[in-house]
Structures are given as C-alpha cells and as structure tokens.
C-alpha positions in Angstrom: 49.0 -24.8 -50.2 50.2 -22.0 -48.0 48.3 -21.4 -44.7 48.7 -18.3 -42.6 46.7 -17.3 -39.6 44.4 -14.2 -40.5 46.4 -11.9 -38.2 49.4 -12.0 -40.9 47.3 -11.5 -43.8 47.4 -7.9 -44.5 51.2 -7.5 -43.7 51.8 -10.4 -46.2 50.1 -8.9 -48.9 51.7 -5.6 -48.3 55.1 -7.2 -48.0 55.6 -6.1 -44.6 58.1 -8.7 -42.8 56.7 -10.8 -40.6 59.2 -13.5 -40.0 61.5 -13.5 -36.8 64.8 -11.6 -37.0 67.2 -13.6 -38.9 64.8 -15.9 -40.6 64.1 -15.7 -44.4 61.2 -13.8 -45.0 58.0 -14.9 -46.5 57.0 -14.1 -50.3 54.5 -11.8 -50.7 51.1 -12.7 -51.0 48.6 -11.4 -53.9 45.8 -13.4 -53.0 44.1 -14.6 -50.1 41.0 -17.3 -49.9 39.5 -17.7 -46.3 37.2 -20.7 -46.1 35.4 -20.7 -42.5 34.0 -24.2 -41.3 32.1 -24.9 -38.1 31.4 -26.9 -34.9 33.7 -29.7 -35.0 36.6 -30.3 -32.4 40.0 -30.8 -33.4 40.5 -34.5 -32.4 37.4 -35.4 -34.7 38.3 -33.1 -37.9 42.2 -34.0 -37.9 42.2 -37.2 -36.2 42.8 -40.8 -37.9 39.4 -41.7 -38.5 38.1 -38.1 -39.6 34.9 -38.0 -41.6 36.7 -35.0 -43.8 39.9 -36.7 -45.2 40.1 -34.6 -48.0 40.5 -31.9 -45.4 42.3 -33.7 -42.5 44.8 -35.6 -44.8 44.8 -34.4 -48.4 44.4 -30.5 -47.8 46.9 -30.7 -44.0 49.4 -32.6 -46.4 49.8 -29.9 -49.0 50.1 -27.1 -46.3 50.4 -26.1 -42.9 48.2 -27.5 -39.9 48.3 -24.8 -37.4 47.5 -26.7 -33.5 47.4 -23.9 -31.3 44.7 -21.7 -33.0 41.8 -20.9 -30.9 38.3 -19.4 -31.1 37.6 -16.1 -29.3 34.3 -16.7 -28.2 31.2 -19.1 -28.4 28.5 -19.1 -30.5 29.4 -17.9 -34.0 29.0 -14.5 -34.6 31.5 -13.3 -32.1 34.2 -15.1 -34.0 33.4 -13.9 -37.3 33.7 -10.5 -36.0 36.8 -11.1 -34.4 38.3 -12.6 -37.9 37.5 -9.6 -39.8 38.2 -6.9 -37.2 39.8 -7.8 -34.4 37.1 -6.8 -32.0 36.1 -9.1 -29.1 33.1 -10.6 -27.9 30.1 -9.1 -26.0 27.2 -10.4 -25.0 25.1 -9.6 -27.9 27.7 -11.5 -30.2 28.0 -14.0 -27.8 24.3 -14.8 -28.4 24.5 -14.5 -32.2 22.5 -11.3 -32.3 19.1 -12.4 -32.3 18.0 -8.9 -33.1 20.2 -7.0 -35.7 21.2 -4.1 -33.0 23.4 -1.4 -33.2 26.8 -1.5 -30.9 26.6 0.9 -28.0 29.5 1.8 -26.3 32.9 3.4 -26.4 36.1 3.3 -28.4 39.4 2.6 -26.4 42.4 4.1 -27.9 43.7 0.9 -29.2 40.7 0.7 -31.3 38.6 -1.7 -29.4 35.0 -1.2 -28.9 33.9 -1.5 -25.6 30.1 -2.0 -24.8 27.4 -4.4 -26.2 25.6 -4.7 -29.9 26.3 -6.5 -32.8 26.0 -3.5 -35.8 29.3 -1.7 -34.9 29.8 2.2 -35.7 31.6 3.5 -38.9 34.7 4.1 -36.7 34.9 0.6 -36.1 37.1 -0.8 -39.2 37.5 -4.3 -40.6 40.4 -5.9 -42.9 38.2 -4.8 -45.8 38.8 -1.2 -44.9 42.2 -1.7 -44.4 42.7 -3.4 -47.8 40.9 -0.7 -49.4 43.0 2.0 -47.7 46.2 0.3 -49.1 44.5 -0.1 -52.6 44.0 -3.7 -52.2 40.4 -5.7 -53.5 38.4 -7.7 -51.1 35.0 -9.9 -51.6 33.0 -11.9 -49.3 31.3 -15.1 -51.0 28.1 -16.4 -49.1 26.5 -19.7 -50.2 22.5 -19.3 -50.6 22.8 -15.7 -50.2 21.1 -14.9 -53.2 18.0 -17.2 -52.2 16.7 -14.4 -50.3 16.6 -10.5 -50.6 18.3 -8.7 -51.2 20.7 -10.8 -53.5 23.8 -9.0 -52.0 24.7 -7.8 -48.6 21.8 -9.4 -47.3 21.1 -8.8 -43.6 17.9 -8.1 -41.0 16.6 -4.7 -40.7 18.1 -2.9 -38.0 16.9 -3.7 -34.7 14.5 -6.7 -36.5 14.7 -10.4 -35.6 17.4 -12.4 -37.7 15.1 -14.8 -39.6 18.4 -16.8 -40.8 18.9 -18.4 -37.5 18.0 -21.8 -39.0 17.9 -23.0 -42.1 14.9 -24.3 -44.3 15.1 -26.6 -47.4 14.8 -23.2 -49.3 17.4 -21.4 -48.0 20.5 -22.1 -45.4 22.1 -18.9 -45.6 23.1 -17.6 -42.2 23.7 -13.7 -41.7 25.8 -14.4 -38.6 28.0 -16.1 -40.8 28.5 -13.2 -43.0 30.6 -10.8 -40.7 31.0 -7.9 -43.0 27.1 -7.1 -42.6 27.9 -6.0 -38.8 29.6 -3.0 -39.8 28.3 0.4 -40.7 31.4 1.1 -42.5 30.4 -1.6 -44.9 26.7 -1.7 -45.1 26.3 1.9 -45.3 28.1 2.2 -48.5 27.4 0.7 -52.0 30.4 -1.7 -51.8 28.3 -4.0 -49.9 26.1 -4.3 -52.6 28.9 -5.2 -54.9 31.4 -7.1 -52.6 29.3 -8.9 -50.1 28.3 -11.4 -53.0 26.6 -15.1 -53.2 29.1 -18.1 -53.5 27.6 -18.4 -57.3 29.8 -15.1 -58.1 33.3 -16.8 -57.6 33.6 -18.7 -60.6 33.4 -15.9 -62.7 36.0 -13.6 -60.4 38.1 -16.9 -60.6 38.5 -17.0 -64.2 40.3 -14.0 -64.6 43.2 -12.7 -62.0 42.2 -9.1 -62.6 39.1 -10.1 -61.3 39.9 -12.0 -58.7 40.1 -10.0 -55.5 43.2 -9.6 -53.4 41.3 -11.1 -50.3 38.2 -13.4 -50.7 36.1 -14.7 -47.5 34.2 -18.0 -48.2 31.2 -19.0 -46.0 29.5 -22.2 -46.9 25.9 -22.9 -46.0 24.8 -24.0 -42.8 25.0 -27.6 -44.3 28.2 -27.3 -46.2 30.3 -25.8 -43.4 29.4 -28.2 -41.3 27.2 -26.5 -38.6 24.1 -28.7 -39.4 23.9 -32.5 -39.2 22.1 -33.9 -40.6 20.7 -31.0 -43.0 17.1 -29.8 -43.7 17.6 -31.0 -47.7 18.5 -34.7 -46.6 22.4 -34.2 -46.9 24.5 -35.8 -44.2 26.1 -32.4 -42.9 28.8 -32.3 -40.4 32.1 -33.0 -41.5 31.1 -35.0 -44.2 29.2 -32.3 -46.4 32.1 -29.9 -45.5 34.5 -32.3 -47.0 32.4 -32.4 -49.9 32.3 -28.4 -50.3 35.8 -28.1 -50.0 36.5 -31.2 -52.9 34.6 -29.0 -55.1 35.7 -25.7 -54.0 39.2 -25.6 -53.5 40.5 -27.4 -56.6 38.4 -24.3 -58.5 40.6 -22.0 -56.6 44.1 -23.5 -56.6 43.6 -24.0 -60.5 43.0 -20.3 -60.8 45.0 -17.9 -62.8 44.9 -15.7 -59.1 46.2 -18.5 -57.2 49.3 -19.1 -59.7 50.3 -15.5 -58.8 51.0 -16.0 -55.2 47.7 -17.4 -54.1 47.0 -18.7 -50.3 44.2 -20.5 -49.0 
C-alpha cells in the first residue's frame, strides 16, 4: 500500500514531478482512495497496545506512516474543508457549522477565502473541481448518507440547523464529515447528486476499473470512523470500530482492478 499526503495527490495523478531534484520520480498514480478517521491521538492509535492492530500494524507495515501530519483546526469540519480545498479554518467551520450558512468575505489573490461561514461561493474551488478541469474523475462515498433524504448530496437546507450533528440508532451520517457539500461549486450542479454518494455505491464502482474514479473520498459513519465511543447502535466505537471498518473495506479496495492499475490508499 502506498501513501502520500493529500497535497501531492493531484500532482501525482497528473504525472507532475514531486520528488526532490536528483531523487527518483514517483510513479504516476491513476486511482486514489482517501479514508478519513476521527479523534484519536497518535500515541493511542499507533502505540504498541493500539486497539486498532489492522491499522497500526498491518496497514502501517504495508505502507508509509507519516509522523509529521497535523490538523489545521478543531473540531471536525475545518479539517475536512482543508483536505479538499486548502481553505483555512474560520469561526464557523471551527464550530462545525451548526447552521448551514453561506460564507461571507473576500478572496485573496492566492485563492484563500477570508471571512466566515461554511458554504463557500462558486469561485472557491476544491480538488474535485481541479480533477474535473484536468479530465479526471472523482466521487465521495459517505456511510449512512442514504438513510436520510436526499439519498445523495445530502446536506441541510441553507440557513437551517444541521440535524446530523449527533448520531441516532437509525442514522449515523454527519454532514460535517462530507466536505463536498460545503461548496457551491459542487452543490449547485447536478454532479453533486451523481458523485456524492452513499458508501453502498462503492462495491459496484470497484468492480470495474472504468467505473472507479481517479479520486475517491471515503467517510465512515460516526461509529465506524472512531468518533463515537460507545455508539448508539451498541457497537464499541472508537478505534475498535474504526479497525473493523478498515478490515472490511480496505481489502475490497486493494483487490480491485483499479487498485492494480496504479492504486494508492
């Protein structure tokens, strides 16, 4: 399993040289899967007594463990926003956007949006927009998204309270862990409904290299990502449930035709 930071994903997929001068260049990556987990520190996650041995031992042993990789903020949403757009935290994203409100502010010459709010205007682009512009494909796969309405591209109504902040036994989807729905460049287009999907769509896409996107962003539900502990449905949560999720889904990815064709997790 090969691992790179998100900052290198687009360059690697486009075949842009990212290695230092004199070093061997990395092979071109054709398919990338990002799986996002939550809320556990490095020492607990990767220590000798980690409750997630598949993550800390098996997967780490197959790839590269990045030991100087830091969050851009706290709680959750600000980091998800940064992962797909490079935008820094603001007071609303730092508080997980309790009300789904438009961003108000200005754009700097370097593309950074200065102000506050959580639903960014169309001129703020994401890695999804960049991939499209370069003829590459992308999708988001969000566990439990289809348990509510709509089944895809699910987010609160504008200026309404986000009712996915806490898990229920029937629904453990969290909009704040689905970064694509915070950008008008995505939610104002039909592509949001076709590309921001429930996790249950992933197996069918993995079955064929032609159907597998170049870039896949996977968010488990509030239990499977390690966020809740214990979980409302009786599962232990924390790193135990995150480990279970990875043991189920990573082999599905790594045994896929697309992974064999320049795949990276």
